[in-house]
N, C-alpha and C positions, 0 to 999 in steps of 0.2 A: 295233690290234696283233694281227693274226690268227695269230700262232704258235699251234700246236695248243692247244685248250682242252678242258676236261672238267668234269663235275659233281664237285666235290671230295668230296661226301658219299658217293660210290660208290667212291672210290679207297682203296688201302692208306694207312695213316697212318704218318708219322714218329713214332717214340716220343717221349714227353715227356722232356726232358733230365733225367738222373739227378740226385738230390739232391747227390751227391758230385762232380758234374762241375765242372770248372774253366772258368768263363766266360772266353772270350778277351776281353781288353781291347782298346780301339781304340788302335792305335799311331799312325796318321796318317789324315787325310782330305785328299785333294788334288783339284784340278779340272783336267782336261786342256784345253789350248788347241785351238781349231778351226783346221783347215788343209785342204789339198786333196791328193788322191792320184791316181796314174795319169794319165788324160787330163783330170782336173779335177773329180772327184766329192768332195763335202764330207765331212770326217771330224773326229771328236774324237780327239785323241791321248791315249787313256785313261790311259796309264802315265806321262805326263810329270809330273815332280816327285816321283815315288816312288823309293825306294832300290832299285837293281838287286838288292841282296842280299835285300831283302824280297820281290821279285817272283819270284826263282828257284824253279821252272824256266821261268817265262814270260819272254819276251824283249820282246814288243811287242803292243799291241792297239789297234785303231782301231774306233770306233763309226762306221759308214758311214751317213750321213744322221742322223736321219730327215728326208727331204726329199720334197716333192711336186713332181715334175718336170712341166714343160710339154712338149707334143709337141716332139720333136727335141732335148731337153736331156739325157736320160740318158747317162752316161759310165761307162767302166770302165778297164781296163788293157789294154795290148797285150802281146805275147809278151815274157816276161822269165824269167830263171833264178832258181833257189834251190838252196842246198846247206846241209846241216848241221842242219836242224831240221824241224818239221812246221808246216803252216799249217792252221788250222781256220776255215772260213768258214761262219757261221751266219746264214742269211737269215730275219729275223723277219717282214718284210713286203716283197713285191715279188719280182722274179725276177733271177737272175744266171746266165749261161751259162759253163761251164768246159770247157776242153780242155787236155790236156797231152801231152808228147812220148812218154809210155808207152802212150797209148791211153785213158787215163781221161778222163771228162768227162760232161757232161749239164747239165740245168737244176736249179738250186737255188732253191727257192721256199717261202715261207710256212711257216717252221718247220723246213725241211730243213737239213742240215749236210753240208758237204764236208770230208773229212779227208784231207789230202795229205801224205804223208811224202816230203820232198824227198831226204833221205839223201844219197847220193853225188852227186846232181845231177839236175835236171829243168828243163824249160822248160814254162811254162803261160801261159794267158790267161784272164782273167775279164772278161766284158763283158756289158752288158744285151742280151738278144735283140732282133732287128730290130723285132719288133712292139711292144716296150716303148719303143724309141727313137722310133718313129713316133707312138705314142699318148700317151706320157708316163705318169705314175702314181707311186705311192708307192714309195720305195726306202729300206730300213732293214735294216741287218745289222751283223755283227761279224766282224772278222778278227783272230784270235789266233795268235801265233807261240809254239810250244812247243819249247824247246831239246831237243836230243838229247845224251846223254853221249858222251864221246870214243869209247867202244867202239861206238857206233851211228852215228857221223857219216857213215860211208861204206856204210851198208846200202843195199840195192836200193830204189829209189823204189816207192811204193805209193799207191793211191787208194781211199778208202772213200766211198760215197755213202749217207748216212743220211737216209731220209725222215722227215718229221715224226712219222708214226704209229709209228715205231720207238722214239721216245723213251720212257723209262719214266716214267709219271705217278704221282706220289704227292701226298698232302695233308699239311698240318701237323696237329698233334695235335688242334687245335680245328676243322679244316676250313676255316679262313679263308685259307689260302694253297695255291696250286697250284705244284708243283715239277716241272719237266721235267728229268730226268737224261739228259744226252746222253753223258757218259763218266764212268767211275769209279763210285763208289757213295756213298750217303748212308744210314746206318742199315741197311745190308744190302741196300738196293735198288740194283741195278746198271744202268747205261746201256749202250747198244749199241756205243759207240765203242771200238775197240781201240787202245790207246796203248802206245808204247814206254817213255815216261816216265810213271810212275804219277801220275795227276792225277784231279781231279774237276771237271767242267764242267756247270753246271746253270743253268736260267733259272727264277726264281721270280716269280709274280704274287701279291702280298699285298693283299687287299682292304682298303679304307679302314677304319682302326681295328684291323686285324688284326696278329698277331704271329707270326713264324716263329722258333721256338727249336729248335735241333736239335744232335745230336752231330756232331763234326767230328774227323777223324783227327788225333791229337796230333802225329804225325811229318810232317804236311803244313803248309805255310803256308796262310793263309786270306785271300782277297780278296773284296770285294763291289763291283760297279760298278753305278751307278744309271742304267738306261736311260731311265726317266721316273718322275715322281711325287715325293712328299715323304715323309720318314719319319725314323727315328732308328736308331742301331746301338749294340750293346753295353749292358752294365748302366749305363753312364754316360749313355745316351740322347743321344749326339752327333747333331746334326741332319744330314741328308743330302738331296740333291736331284739332279736330272738332271745327269749329267756328273761326279759325285763318284766317286772311287775310294777305298775303305776298305781299309786294311791292318790286320789284326788281329794282336795279339800271341799269345803261347803260351797253350795251353789245349786242352780237348777238347770245347768246345761254343761256339756262337755264336748271337747274336740279332739279327734285323732286324725293325723294326716300321714299319707304315704310319701316317701321320697320319690323323686322322679326316676332315679336309678335304683333298681332292685337287683338282687342276685339272680343268676341265670336259672338256678333251681327253685327260685321263689319269686315269681313275676309280680306278686302283689303282697301287700302287708296283711297278714292274717292275725286278728286280734280277738281274744275273748273279752267280753264286757260283762262285768259282774257288779251287782249291787243288792243291798238288802237292808231291812229295817233292823238296826242293832237291838239285841236282846238285853244287853247290859245286866247280865247275871253272872255270878261266879262260875268259872269253868275249872274243873279238875279232871285232867285227862291222863289215862294210862293205856297206851297201846290203842286197842280198838274200842275203848269205852270213853265216852265224853259225858261226864256227870257234873253235878253242882257241888258235891261234897266228897271228902275222902271216904266217909262211911259208905256212901253210895258206890264208890269204886270197889271197896272191899266186898260189898254185897254182890256186885256184878261178877267179880271173880269167883266168889263162892257159888253163885247161881250157875255160872258156866261150868264149873267143876262138877256140880251136882246134876248137870244135864237139863237145867231149867230154862236155858236160852234156845232150846230147840234140839232136834235129833236129826242126825244125818240120815236121809232116806235110804231104803234098801237098794234102790236103783241108782245110787249116788254117782254123779259125774266125778271122775278122778283125773288128775293131770296125766296127759298122754306122754309116754316115753318113746322116743323115736327108736326104730330098729336099726337106724344107720350107725 
C-alpha cells in the first residue's frame, strides 16, 4: 500500500486524549457487499447497511479494488454527469486518469486525491491510463460522495488536484500510527482539501499492536472504514477487519487499535477516518444526481439531456481498449 509514508518519530504528534474527554461509543459495525462499477471494476459498497442519518453529510462510498489486474483487464468509467454534491477520489495504489467538462483533469496516483465539486452540473470520466491497461497492475482507491447543502447545490463546478505530498502527516501520541490528513483537521492539524461542507477525511496506518486515540469534533459525526488489517474500535474493543464500516456515537474522542497479529499481506491496520457536520436536509438521489426534491431530479435529467450540464471536449479522453 504505497500511499505516502513517513517516519512517525519525526512527525508532529496528535495530543493524548484529555482526561475529561467523552469517548465515542460504537454505534454500529457493518460490512458492505462487493459489486462492480463503471465498465466493470470491482468495488466494496462501503456504506451499505448503515443509516443514512448516521452518514450525513456523506452520501456514498466505494472501495475500488484492491485488485491486481492482468494485462488488458483494468477498467474505469466512461463520460457521465453529476450534480448537487462533491466527489472525492483517493488513489491509494495505482493510477487513474480524470478529465471533466470544465477543463479539470490529470493523473491521480499513489496517495493523490482528486476533489471535484459537481455543483450545478459537470460531465467527467475516470479511467485507467492506456499504459496501465496494457501492462496491468495494482488498482486500489476510494471514491467518496460528499453532499452539498441546498444553498450550494448550484454553485459553479470546481476541480482540485491534491498530490500525495500535500497531505498533512502527523503521528499518534506514541508514534505507533501515521495519519495522513487530506481535508479538515485533527487536533489543530489541517489538511489541504478545500471543502464546502465541513468535513474531516484522513487515512491512518496503525502498526501491529498500536493504538490511535485522538480528539474528534463533537459537532461532527464519526466513521471509520477498514481498508485492510484487523483491530478493534472504541472503549468496548469491538473487533473490526477489512470491509467494516464503524459508526461512532456522540462524544469528542475516538479510539482505533490494531491487533498484535496481522495478515502477511497487510502488516498494519489501514483505516479511513471520516467525519462531517450533518446537513440535515432532505435527500432525493437518482444515480449521479443528489438533490433535495424530486422536481430537482427531473430538472437535472432534463438539463443533462439538453446538454446544459456540460459538453464533452473535442480532445476528450476515452476508455482505452487493449490490443491484447
